[in-house]
DOVOTI-107677 format. One record per residue: residue in three letters; x, y, z of N, C-alpha, C, O in turn. Coordinates in steps of 0.05 Angstrom, whole numbers, padded with zeros to 5 digits, always signed. Last residue first. Layout:
N
alaXYZXYZXYZXYZ;...
// end
This chain:
296
leu-00174+00437+00674-00156+00429+00661-00131+00424+00686-00109+00415+00679;asn-00240+00453+00663-00226+00434+00684-00200+00426+00680-00199+00401+00684;phe-00274+00508+00649-00249+00497+00635-00244+00477+00664-00246+00488+00686;arg-00339+00527+00660-00312+00523+00666-00290+00505+00663-00290+00485+00678;phe-00392+00542+00631-00380+00521+00641-00350+00531+00648-00341+00547+00631;gly-00431+00575+00597-00421+00590+00621-00402+00572+00640-00394+00582+00661;phe-00459+00569+00548-00471+00555+00573-00456+00561+00603-00464+00555+00625;lys-00440+00607+00515-00468+00597+00514-00482+00591+00543-00502+00599+00555;arg-00388+00614+00528-00410+00637+00537-00429+00631+00533-00446+00646+00544;gln-00365+00567+00506-00364+00567+00533-00381+00591+00543-00388+00590+00566;trp-00385+00574+00447-00393+00551+00472-00397+00557+00499-00417+00555+00513;asp-00342+00613+00446-00374+00618+00437-00395+00596+00454-00414+00601+00469;ile-00299+00584+00454-00308+00610+00467-00335+00614+00465-00349+00619+00485;leu-00299+00548+00415-00297+00535+00442-00306+00559+00462-00319+00554+00482;ile-00307+00572+00363-00327+00559+00370-00319+00546+00397-00336+00529+00403;ala-00248+00600+00364-00277+00612+00365-00301+00591+00369-00317+00601+00385;ser-00221+00560+00363-00214+00570+00389-00239+00592+00391-00248+00600+00412;ala-00231+00534+00310-00236+00515+00342-00236+00537+00366-00250+00532+00386;ile-00235+00577+00278-00258+00563+00277-00255+00545+00303-00275+00542+00317;phe-00187+00613+00277-00217+00625+00276-00233+00604+00279-00255+00614+00285;ile-00144+00578+00280-00140+00601+00296-00174+00616+00297-00182+00629+00317;ser-00154+00534+00258-00134+00529+00285-00145+00555+00299-00153+00556+00323;ser-00168+00549+00206-00189+00543+00227-00180+00532+00248-00196+00518+00260;tyr-00112+00565+00189-00134+00582+00186-00161+00575+00205-00173+00593+00217;ala-00087+00517+00183-00082+00543+00201-00104+00560+00204-00111+00569+00226;gly-00125+00493+00141-00114+00477+00172-00106+00502+00191-00118+00506+00212;phe-00113+00529+00106-00141+00527+00114-00144+00508+00145-00161+00509+00163;ile-00066+00509+00083-00075+00548+00089-00097+00534+00111-00089+00531+00134;phe-00061+00458+00077-00049+00465+00105-00057+00506+00107-00054+00522+00125;gly-00104+00448+00043-00116+00434+00066-00095+00454+00089-00104+00464+00110;phe-00085+00472-00006-00108+00488+00005-00118+00471+00040-00136+00480+00055;leu-00041+00434-00011-00041+00462-00004-00055+00485+00006-00049+00505+00018;leu-00065+00380-00017-00053+00391+00010-00050+00413+00011-00056+00422+00034;ala-00095+00388-00060-00105+00388-00045-00096+00395-00014-00107+00407+00005;tyr-00043+00389-00088-00069+00408-00096-00080+00403-00074-00071+00421-00059;ala-00019+00337-00084-00008+00362-00074-00021+00386-00074-00012+00404-00060;phe-00057+00312-00112-00048+00301-00079-00035+00331-00067-00041+00342-00046;asn-00052+00322-00158-00075+00328-00141-00077+00320-00118-00096+00322-00104;lys+00007+00308-00163-00007+00335-00174-00035+00347-00155-00039+00368-00143;leu+00017+00260-00179+00016+00271-00148+00008+00299-00147+00002+00309-00125;pro+00021+00245-00229+00002+00230-00205+00002+00239-00178-00011+00230-00159;glu+00058+00285-00249+00021+00289-00256+00008+00266-00235-00014+00270-00225;gly+00113+00310-00213+00095+00291-00230+00062+00289-00229+00047+00292-00210;gly+00129+00345-00176+00123+00318-00170+00107+00298-00186+00094+00279-00179;phe+00141+00398-00189+00160+00376-00198+00157+00351-00183+00176+00338-00176;ile+00093+00430-00167+00111+00436-00192+00123+00405-00200+00112+00391-00218;leu+00077+00402-00116+00058+00410-00143+00073+00413-00168+00066+00401-00189;leu+00130+00398-00094+00118+00374-00093+00094+00376-00119+00092+00358-00136;leu+00130+00451-00077+00157+00438-00093+00141+00414-00109+00140+00413-00134;thr+00088+00466-00052+00085+00471-00076+00114+00463-00091+00118+00470-00114;asp+00102+00433-00008+00085+00425-00021+00080+00439-00042+00064+00427-00057;val+00143+00476+00014+00153+00433+00010+00132+00430-00013+00140+00426-00035;phe+00115+00515+00027+00137+00512+00013+00142+00485-00003+00144+00479-00027;ile+00073+00491+00060+00069+00503+00031+00088+00502+00019+00086+00489-00002;val+00108+00484+00108+00094+00465+00089+00086+00465+00065+00088+00447+00049;thr+00129+00533+00121+00148+00512+00111+00136+00489+00100+00148+00474+00084;leu+00082+00566+00128+00096+00574+00103+00112+00550+00095+00113+00543+00071;val+00064+00537+00170+00041+00531+00147+00063+00535+00125+00066+00519+00108;thr+00110+00548+00212+00096+00519+00201+00086+00520+00178+00096+00505+00161;leu+00103+00605+00220+00126+00590+00204+00124+00565+00195+00133+00558+00174;ile+00055+00609+00236+00060+00624+00206+00079+00606+00193+00079+00595+00171;thr+00055+00588+00286+00040+00579+00265+00040+00582+00239+00031+00567+00222;arg+00093+00617+00306+00095+00585+00299+00079+00579+00281+00085+00567+00261;ser+00075+00662+00313+00092+00660+00295+00099+00633+00291+00112+00627+00271;leu+00026+00651+00350+00021+00665+00322+00048+00658+00303+00044+00649+00280;thr+00026+00647+00408+00036+00624+00383+00033+00630+00348+00038+00616+00328;glu+00007+00694+00419+00032+00675+00435+00045+00656+00411+00067+00653+00402;asn-00045+00696+00399-00018+00718+00385+00008+00705+00400+00030+00707+00388;ile-00072+00656+00428-00064+00652+00392-00044+00669+00393-00022+00659+00388;ser-00069+00675+00478-00056+00651+00477-00051+00644+00445-00032+00630+00437;gln-00101+00729+00470-00066+00721+00483-00058+00702+00478-00035+00704+00471;asn-00147+00697+00458-00130+00721+00438-00104+00719+00449-00086+00707+00438;phe-00156+00666+00511-00149+00659+00483-00140+00676+00463-00121+00667+00450;leu-00157+00719+00546-00140+00695+00549-00140+00685+00519-00124+00695+00504;glu-00206+00749+00523-00179+00758+00528-00163+00738+00529-00149+00737+00509;gly-00245+00710+00535-00237+00723+00503-00218+00732+00506-00204+00725+00488;tyr-00250+00696+00590-00237+00673+00565-00224+00691+00543-00201+00689+00534;asn-00233+00712+00643-00241+00728+00612-00226+00714+00597-00203+00715+00590;arg-00226+00686+00689-00255+00683+00669-00257+00699+00653-00279+00705+00645;thr-00167+00663+00707-00182+00685+00698-00217+00678+00690-00223+00654+00686;arg-00130+00636+00729-00151+00624+00728-00175+00647+00726-00195+00649+00739;thr-00061+00636+00711-00078+00658+00704-00109+00655+00727-00111+00674+00743;lys-00038+00590+00698-00030+00614+00708-00045+00637+00721-00038+00653+00738;lys-00084+00558+00673-00068+00546+00700-00059+00575+00711-00070+00584+00732;leu-00088+00585+00626-00110+00582+00644-00102+00578+00670-00110+00591+00688;asn-00040+00585+00600-00049+00606+00614-00073+00607+00631-00078+00625+00648;glu-00041+00530+00583-00016+00533+00600-00031+00569+00614-00030+00572+00638;arg-00087+00526+00563-00091+00504+00578-00061+00521+00604-00061+00523+00629;ile-00071+00553+00514-00097+00560+00524-00090+00547+00548-00081+00566+00561;arg-00018+00523+00489-00020+00549+00507-00043+00559+00521-00038+00574+00540;asp-00049+00478+00469-00035+00479+00500-00026+00499+00509-00022+00501+00533;phe-00084+00505+00433-00098+00495+00454-00082+00490+00481-00090+00492+00504;ile-00046+00507+00403-00061+00538+00409-00073+00525+00436-00071+00536+00458;val-00028+00458+00382-00009+00477+00401-00026+00501+00411-00017+00514+00430;ile-00078+00435+00374-00072+00431+00401-00041+00445+00403-00030+00444+00425;thr-00077+00461+00321-00096+00466+00335-00090+00462+00368-00095+00479+00385;asp-00036+00433+00292-00039+00457+00297-00063+00476+00316-00063+00500+00321;asn-00062+00378+00294-00029+00386+00310-00030+00414+00311-00026+00422+00334;val-00105+00382+00267-00106+00378+00296-00084+00378+00306-00083+00377+00331;ser-00084+00395+00212-00100+00411+00226-00103+00407+00257-00105+00427+00271;tyr-00055+00346+00202-00036+00376+00206-00055+00390+00215-00045+00405+00232;gly-00088+00306+00209-00069+00305+00214-00057+00331+00226-00050+00336+00249;ala-00124+00331+00168-00137+00329+00187-00120+00317+00202-00135+00312+00221;ile-00082+00327+00118-00099+00346+00126-00109+00349+00159-00101+00368+00172;thr-00080+00275+00110-00057+00287+00124-00068+00312+00132-00063+00319+00155;leu-00132+00257+00096-00129+00243+00127-00097+00260+00126-00086+00255+00147;leu-00137+00282+00049-00150+00289+00062-00140+00274+00093-00144+00287+00114;ala-00093+00248+00025-00092+00282+00029-00102+00290+00049-00089+00301+00067;ala-00115+00208+00014-00081+00198+00025-00086+00232+00040-00082+00236+00064;ile-00162+00218-00014-00164+00207+00012-00136+00212+00024-00136+00220+00048;ile-00121+00233-00055-00141+00251-00048-00151+00242-00025-00150+00261-00009;thr-00107+00183-00083-00087+00202-00074-00106+00226-00055-00092+00235-00037;gly-00159+00158-00101-00142+00144-00073-00125+00165-00065-00124+00169-00041;asp-00197+00210-00119-00191+00179-00128-00170+00179-00090-00170+00191-00069;ile-00237+00261-00138-00227+00253-00115-00224+00218-00124-00242+00204-00134;thr-00222+00307-00188-00238+00287-00177-00221+00278-00161-00197+00282-00163;arg-00232+00382-00200-00212+00359-00194-00235+00337-00190-00259+00342-00189;gly-00261+00427-00210-00263+00404-00229-00246+00386-00226-00241+00371-00245;thr-00262+00472-00174-00242+00471-00190-00233+00451-00212-00213+00452-00227;leu-00306+00455-00151-00300+00478-00157-00283+00481-00173-00290+00497-00191;ala-00281+00411-00120-00314+00409-00141-00306+00435-00148-00284+00428-00157;leu-00239+00430-00090-00239+00401-00110-00255+00403-00137-00250+00401-00161;ile-00274+00462-00055-00249+00472-00077-00239+00453-00096-00229+00462-00117;gly-00292+00431-00031-00317+00438-00038-00294+00449-00064-00299+00444-00088;ile-00247+00388-00008-00269+00375-00014-00291+00394-00031-00307+00382-00045;val-00236+00431+00034-00217+00424+00014-00245+00407-00011-00259+00420-00027;val-00282+00442+00066-00272+00468+00046-00254+00456+00023-00254+00464-00001;leu-00291+00393+00090-00311+00401+00077-00305+00425+00051-00316+00428+00029;leu-00238+00400+00119-00243+00373+00092-00260+00382+00075-00256+00383+00051;asp-00242+00441+00149-00223+00440+00133-00219+00416+00111-00204+00414+00091;his-00295+00418+00184-00291+00450+00169-00271+00442+00144-00280+00436+00122;phe-00266+00375+00206-00291+00368+00185-00293+00398+00173-00294+00399+00149;ile-00233+00400+00242-00227+00386+00223-00249+00380+00207-00241+00385+00184;ala-00265+00429+00276-00249+00449+00256-00236+00431+00234-00230+00441+00212;ile-00287+00392+00299-00315+00410+00276-00289+00420+00265-00289+00418+00241;thr-00249+00373+00335-00260+00354+00310-00276+00378+00286-00273+00379+00261;ala-00242+00421+00361-00221+00409+00348-00230+00390+00327-00220+00390+00305;cys-00289+00418+00393-00289+00437+00374-00264+00434+00360-00265+00449+00340;val-00291+00365+00423-00305+00373+00401-00295+00391+00385-00290+00384+00361;ala-00241+00370+00454-00237+00344+00431-00266+00351+00414-00266+00341+00392;phe-00257+00413+00491-00232+00421+00468-00235+00400+00444-00233+00407+00421;his-00295+00393+00511-00302+00413+00497-00281+00416+00476-00284+00419+00452;phe-00266+00348+00542-00286+00337+00522-00290+00358+00506-00291+00351+00482;glu-00202+00368+00551-00227+00350+00560-00248+00353+00531-00244+00359+00507;phe-00139+00338+00535-00148+00367+00547-00177+00347+00561-00177+00325+00573;arg-00131+00285+00526-00111+00303+00534-00118+00324+00550-00108+00330+00571;ile-00180+00256+00523-00164+00248+00547-00140+00271+00552-00132+00277+00574;thr-00198+00291+00483-00217+00289+00504-00194+00273+00528-00195+00282+00551;leu-00160+00271+00446-00158+00305+00456-00171+00304+00475-00161+00318+00492;tyr-00158+00216+00433-00144+00227+00448-00146+00261+00450-00125+00271+00457;leu-00220+00214+00410-00216+00207+00444-00191+00216+00455-00191+00225+00478;leu-00209+00245+00368-00235+00256+00395-00224+00245+00416-00218+00257+00436;ile-00179+00214+00336-00170+00247+00347-00190+00255+00370-00184+00271+00387;gly-00210+00170+00332-00184+00171+00357-00177+00189+00361-00168+00194+00383;ile-00254+00188+00300-00259+00178+00326-00235+00175+00353-00237+00176+00377;leu-00223+00202+00258-00234+00218+00267-00237+00217+00293-00229+00234+00309;gly-00206+00147+00242-00190+00166+00243-00196+00192+00264-00181+00201+00281;thr-00254+00125+00223-00243+00112+00247-00212+00134+00263-00203+00134+00285;phe-00265+00156+00182-00284+00169+00210-00262+00143+00235-00258+00147+00259;phe-00228+00143+00151-00233+00167+00152-00246+00167+00179-00235+00180+00197;ala-00240+00082+00146-00204+00092+00156-00212+00127+00156-00192+00138+00165;leu-00286+00081+00119-00283+00069+00144-00263+00085+00162-00267+00097+00183;leu-00283+00105+00078-00293+00119+00089-00290+00108+00121-00291+00122+00142;ala-00240+00070+00044-00234+00097+00046-00255+00113+00072-00244+00131+00085;arg-00282+00030+00050-00254+00032+00061-00245+00054+00075-00243+00060+00099;lys-00319+00042+00010-00322+00035+00042-00302+00040+00059-00304+00053+00080;arg-00283+00049-00034-00298+00069-00025-00310+00073+00009-00312+00092+00024;leu-00266-00002-00045-00254+00020-00045-00261+00046-00033-00244+00061-00023;thr-00322-00027-00055-00308-00034-00036-00286-00010-00026-00288+00000-00004;val-00337+00008-00099-00350+00006-00076-00332-00011-00056-00332+00002-00035;ser-00294-00009-00131-00297+00014-00135-00310+00016-00105-00295+00024-00087;met-00307-00064-00142-00284-00059-00133-00283-00031-00121-00269-00029-00101;ser-00353-00062-00172-00360-00074-00142-00331-00077-00129-00329-00089-00107;pro-00338-00036-00219-00358-00021-00199-00355-00033-00172-00355-00019-00151;ser-00281-00055-00241-00304-00062-00240-00317-00045-00214-00305-00043-00193;ile-00238-00039-00290-00233-00040-00258-00265-00039-00254-00275-00019-00265;val-00213-00080-00342-00230-00060-00337-00236-00057-00304-00239-00079-00292;ser-00159-00081-00383-00173-00099-00375-00200-00063-00353-00199-00038-00353;lys-00111-00102-00422-00132-00091-00429-00154-00099-00406-00167-00120-00409;ser-00032-00105-00433-00056-00118-00419-00077-00098-00426-00068-00077-00436;leu-00004-00099-00474+00007-00124-00456-00022-00127-00441-00033-00149-00437;val-00002-00077-00536-00011-00081-00516-00009-00101-00504-00012-00122-00515;glu+00053-00038-00574+00036-00065-00560+00017-00058-00535+00019-00039-00519;val+00067+00010-00621+00049+00007-00597+00043-00025-00592+00026-00035-00607;asn+00094+00011-00669+00107+00023-00645+00091+00016-00617+00103+00015-00595;glu+00060+00000-00708+00076-00017-00703+00091-00016-00679+00100-00036-00669;glu+00028+00051-00707+00018+00027-00702+00031+00008-00695+00021-00005-00676;gly+00051+00110-00683+00058+00089-00708+00043+00064-00692+00045+00059-00668;phe+00047+00148-00640+00067+00137-00636+00085+00118-00669+00109+00115-00675;gly-00001+00171-00659+00018+00185-00652+00035+00167-00655+00043+00167-00679;ala-00042+00129-00672-00035+00149-00690-00013+00166-00684-00003+00176-00704;lys-00030+00098-00622-00022+00092-00648-00022+00101-00672-00009+00091-00691;leu-00060+00138-00588-00029+00128-00589-00012+00111-00615+00011+00112-00623;ala-00113+00135-00610-00095+00159-00605-00063+00157-00607-00047+00169-00621;ala-00126+00082-00599-00115+00087-00626-00101+00121-00627-00082+00128-00642;leu-00122+00080-00547-00104+00062-00561-00101+00072-00575-00077+00080-00578;ile-00167+00117-00531-00137+00124-00524-00123+00108-00539-00105+00121-00550;lys-00213+00090-00553-00208+00115-00562-00181+00118-00553-00166+00122-00573;asp-00206+00044-00516-00201+00041-00551-00192+00069-00563-00172+00074-00577;ala-00217+00060-00465-00191+00052-00471-00182+00053-00505-00160+00059-00515;thr-00264+00080-00455-00253+00097-00465-00216+00084-00475-00198+00096-00488;asp-00299+00054-00418-00311+00063-00442-00292+00075-00464-00300+00081-00487;pro-00296+00097-00357-00308+00068-00379-00307+00071-00398-00314+00094-00405;pro-00235+00138-00355-00263+00132-00350-00272+00104-00362-00257+00091-00375;ser-00158+00105-00342-00186+00123-00353-00214+00116-00349-00221+00093-00341;lys-00092+00094-00337-00123+00090-00321-00141+00110-00334-00134+00134-00333;ile-00044+00060-00360-00067+00084-00355-00085+00077-00358-00096+00061-00374;ile+00025+00048-00352-00010+00039-00346-00021+00069-00359-00010+00090-00366;phe+00076+00033-00398+00061+00053-00387+00033+00048-00380+00017+00043-00398;glu+00143+00023-00411+00123+00015-00402+00102+00035-00396+00111+00056-00388;asp+00192+00045-00421+00181+00040-00446+00150+00022-00448+00137+00013-00467;arg+00234+00053-00385+00213+00079-00401+00202+00070-00425+00203+00082-00446;met+00265+00005-00364+00268+00011-00392+00253+00040-00403+00258+00049-00425;glu+00243-00006-00311+00262+00011-00322+00276+00018-00344+00295+00033-00346;gly+00178+00001-00298+00201-00007-00304+00219+00004-00308+00216+00028-00310;ile+00126+00054-00321+00137+00023-00298+00159+00018-00311+00163+00028-00333;glu+00081+00108-00305+00107+00092-00320+00122+00072-00302+00129+00073-00278;gln+00020+00127-00320+00038+00122-00298+00062+00102-00309+00057+00081-00321;val-00030+00170-00327-00009+00153-00345+00016+00154-00320+00025+00173-00308;thr-00103+00184-00327-00073+00176-00307-00062+00166-00331-00074+00158-00350;val-00152+00227-00345-00133+00204-00346-00109+00201-00335-00094+00221-00335;glu-00190+00265-00331-00180+00251-00310-00164+00224-00328-00168+00201-00320;pro-00234+00264-00391-00210+00275-00368-00212+00259-00345-00231+00244-00340;ile-00218+00273-00457-00229+00244-00433-00216+00267-00406-00196+00281-00405;gly-00200+00298-00500-00224+00307-00486-00238+00288-00462-00260+00289-00453;leu-00163+00290-00529-00186+00265-00540-00213+00283-00516-00237+00280-00517;asn-00114+00320-00526-00137+00330-00547-00164+00307-00553-00179+00306-00572;lys-00076+00292-00495-00091+00316-00480-00117+00326-00507-00136+00341-00500;leu-00054+00249-00519-00078+00242-00509-00089+00272-00498-00113+00274-00493;gln+00002+00252-00530-00013+00247-00547-00048+00250-00545-00064+00252-00564;asn+00019+00275-00480+00017+00285-00506+00000+00284-00520-00016+00302-00527;arg+00027+00232-00452-00007+00250-00442-00011+00271-00472-00032+00278-00482;val+00064+00213-00475+00048+00192-00480+00025+00211-00467+00002+00203-00471;ala+00102+00251-00462+00101+00247-00487+00075+00235-00491+00060+00244-00509;ala+00107+00246-00405+00092+00271-00415+00097+00268-00449+00094+00290-00461;val+00125+00204-00393+00095+00202-00394+00087+00229-00404+00063+00234-00409;ser+00162+00181-00450+00163+00190-00420+00133+00192-00417+00118+00185-00435;ser+00205+00130-00486+00189+00148-00481+00192+00161-00452+00210+00158-00435;ser+00242+00082-00510+00240+00094-00491+00225+00119-00498+00233+00129-00518;ala+00204+00042-00560+00230+00054-00559+00224+00071-00530+00200+00075-00526;ser+00158+00014-00573+00188+00005-00584+00204+00014-00582+00224+00008-00595;leu+00121+00011-00516+00123+00022-00536+00156+00012-00546+00173+00004-00531;lys+00067-00025-00485+00094-00020-00486+00101-00010-00513+00090-00021-00532;ile+00013-00010-00439+00027-00013-00458+00054-00010-00461+00067+00004-00445;gln-00050-00028-00406-00020-00024-00409-00013-00031-00425-00021-00052-00435;leu-00104+00002-00376-00091-00009-00405-00062-00006-00403-00051+00016-00400;leu-00164+00007-00356-00139-00002-00348-00127-00012-00371-00136-00031-00385;asp-00234+00037-00342-00214+00022-00361-00183+00023-00344-00179+00037-00324;gly-00271+00041-00286-00263+00046-00311-00251+00027-00333-00260+00004-00338;gly-00302+00061-00227-00297+00044-00242-00280+00054-00265-00273+00078-00263;ile-00306+00096-00185-00334+00093-00202-00323+00076-00224-00338+00078-00243;phe-00256+00098-00160-00285+00099-00137-00311+00089-00164-00331+00075-00158;asp-00220+00106-00189-00207+00082-00164-00240+00078-00147-00246+00062-00130;val-00230+00146-00221-00233+00114-00234-00228+00095-00206-00233+00071-00206;gly-00260+00195-00186-00243+00183-00202-00239+00155-00209-00253+00141-00195;phe-00312+00241-00181-00296+00216-00164-00284+00198-00190-00297+00189-00209;asn-00344+00278-00192-00330+00278-00165-00302+00263-00167-00279+00270-00159;ser-00380+00251-00228-00356+00267-00239-00342+00270-00221-00320+00263-00227;arg-00430+00233-00197-00406+00216-00201-00380+00232-00221-00361+00217-00226;gly-00444+00305-00183-00448+00274-00177-00430+00263-00172-00414+00268-00154;arg-00446+00360-00189-00427+00344-00205-00429+00308-00206-00420+00292-00223;ile-00477+00374-00153-00489+00377-00178-00472+00358-00194-00482+00342-00210;ser-00450+00372-00101-00469+00360-00105-00484+00358-00135-00502+00341-00139;phe-00408+00402-00118-00405+00376-00112-00430+00360-00111-00431+00337-00120;val-00434+00450-00112-00425+00450-00137-00421+00416-00139-00429+00405-00160;thr-00452+00451-00060-00472+00449-00084-00465+00449-00107-00481+00449-00125;met-00406+00455-00026-00421+00429-00027-00444+00425-00051-00452+00403-00060;gly-00391+00503-00043-00366+00474-00050-00386+00454-00051-00387+00438-00069;leu-00429+00529-00018-00420+00535-00050-00408+00516-00056-00413+00509-00079;val-00418+00518+00031-00447+00512+00019-00441+00515-00016-00451+00501-00034;ile-00364+00528+00045-00372+00506+00043-00395+00504+00031-00396+00483+00017;leu-00369+00588+00035-00347+00576+00020-00363+00548+00019-00375+00541-00002;ile-00401+00603+00078-00404+00613+00040-00391+00598+00029-00401+00590+00008;leu-00371+00594+00123-00401+00583+00115-00413+00584+00083-00429+00570+00070;ser-00338+00618+00117-00324+00594+00117-00361+00585+00101-00369+00575+00080;phe-00359+00675+00127-00338+00669+00102-00336+00638+00097-00333+00631+00073;leu-00386+00671+00172-00403+00664+00149-00383+00661+00124-00389+00647+00104;tyr-00338+00660+00211-00356+00637+00209-00375+00638+00178-00379+00618+00164;leu-00322+00714+00202-00306+00685+00185-00322+00661+00192-00319+00642+00177;trp-00348+00746+00226-00354+00749+00199-00336+00723+00187-00339+00714+00164;lys-00347+00722+00279-00375+00721+00263-00376+00728+00234-00394+00721+00219;arg-00293+00740+00294-00298+00710+00284-00327+00708+00273-00331+00690+00257;lys-00262+00784+00305-00274+00780+00278-00289+00751+00271-00295+00742+00249;gly-00249+00776+00359-00270+00794+00348-00274+00789+00329-00299+00786+00328;leu-00209+00738+00360-00241+00731+00367-00249+00749+00363-00273+00742+00358;phe-00161+00771+00348-00178+00745+00329-00202+00741+00330-00217+00741+00311;asp-00140+00818+00351-00159+00806+00358-00175+00787+00343-00196+00788+00330;ile-00067+00821+00363-00094+00823+00341-00111+00809+00353-00105+00789+00366;arg-00013+00835+00375-00036+00837+00391-00058+00842+00378-00070+00863+00380;pro+00046+00808+00384+00028+00815+00371+00000+00816+00383-00008+00798+00398;asn+00106+00807+00392+00084+00813+00412+00058+00827+00402+00049+00849+00409;lys+00138+00804+00332+00148+00813+00361+00115+00824+00374+00103+00844+00367;ile+00136+00757+00293+00121+00782+00299+00130+00776+00323+00131+00755+00335;leu+00174+00710+00294+00171+00723+00271+00156+00750+00268+00160+00765+00249;glu+00217+00685+00337+00191+00703+00335+00190+00720+00313+00201+00742+00312;met+00239+00623+00338+00245+00645+00325+00220+00659+00325+00200+00648+00316;
// end
């Protein structure tokens, strides 16, 4: 399906302005991220309280959360367990369990709230989670770099990896700017974004490679623009499809998935953006600076 008939947009001609836009967004986001410090991270990474309760009658996550919304405690996670809809696990920042329990007893009645367990997520466990998350992230990036080097060549692989870093830094910056916290679901979202971004970039790089083999031209700027325009309909349709599904997840997925869907939303948008304006643009600037030829 061709959404746009024979587009002739000069994408690479606008690359310097878009470099500037990305740089401003990343610097602003990373500045806010640095200022927020530990506030950027959720209970999974900095430790906190874990409370499991049982109510005397069936209830809902929304009802429990409604009792806690006026406490002013950031990033409280409520999860329903069991089939009777009367047991809940509540994760909250350190030293907040007593305050949460008091609010629940005041709202539902002290006799209707039973504490099944009350524990602390230790900081040492959080350090381990943080290390494992970083290890998974960098292992994935190295794998992507090696795969693209084998499938294309080193220049393509480096530019695609830079585009992935761009997308992840932008998403992390947006999370900081909007006051969201990074927890285990966000790490999963970032890895998903990396996979989506490189997939979109590979489609454009594949078309560039095909056109290079057909023409053997040295006018790489014109050829790159032609390749991006030829894959533009596919890029737009793909990003609109995943954004539609992700929006449904954001609206109907429930509170535990909202941060995940929120991160994915911006990740998909900037993943498509970077495939067009960052990966290909950096590749053409690198070639113009050093004058190498593509050996495909």
